[in-house]
N, C-alpha and C positions, 0 to 999 in steps of 0.2 A: 504494500500500500504506500503510495507516494503522497506526501503532504505538499500543498501549494501555499505559498505565503503571499499575501498582498504586500505591496510596496510599503515600507515602514517610513513614515515621515518623522523628522525630529521636531516635536513641538517646542515652542518657546514660551516663556512667560516673563512678565515684568514684575520685579519686586517693588517695594515701597520707594526705593531710591530711583526707580526708573531704569535700572540696568536690565538689559536683556540677557537672560541666561538660557543656555541650551539644555536639553534633556537627552542624554544618550540612551538609545533603545537597543536592547539585546534580545533577539527573538530566537528561541531554540526550535529548530524544525527537523522533523524526521525526513530524511531523504528517501530511504526505502529500507526494507528489512535487511537487505544484504549490504547496503552502502552506509548505513549508520545515520549520524546526526550532523547538523551544521548549525552555526550561529550566524544570524544576520545582525550586523552592527550598523544601525541606521540604514538598513536595506542592502548593505554590502556583505557578501559571503566571506566569513572568516576561516573557512576550511572545514574539513570533515573529521569527525571524531567517532570512535567505535560505539560508545554507549551514551545514553541519555544523561547519566550522572557525570561523565567526563565533559560533556557539553555544558552542563550546569556549572561545574567547577571552573571551567575555562571562562564562562561568561561572568562569573563572580570576580575572578581575578582581573579580567579586563575592566569590569565596572569599578573596581577600586581605583584604577588609574583615572577614570572619569571623575570620580568623587574627589580625588586629590586635586583635580583641576577645577574644582568648584562647580561641576555640572550636576544636574539632577540625573537620576538613573531609573530606568524601567527594565526589568527582566521579565520576559514572557516565556513561560514553560507550560505547554499544554499537558493535559493528563495523557497517560500512555494507555492505548487500547491493547489489551492482552487477549490473544486468541485468534 
């Protein structure tokens, strides 16, 4: 089963000071049962990983960099269909 992802846009918001801050989005997608998982970072493919958990761990590690750069972060991880 192949999952398809819609294009991920990076939303922006303005805080009380008027500064525009970006929100980094990490979306974990199942490529196929045999090909594993990928992460879309703001809609760009970050590569293939063997397991859902490896993709999650990699997205969290990447999100830390975004957080240190003062960006907001969204990680999207769909439930896994078994069977």
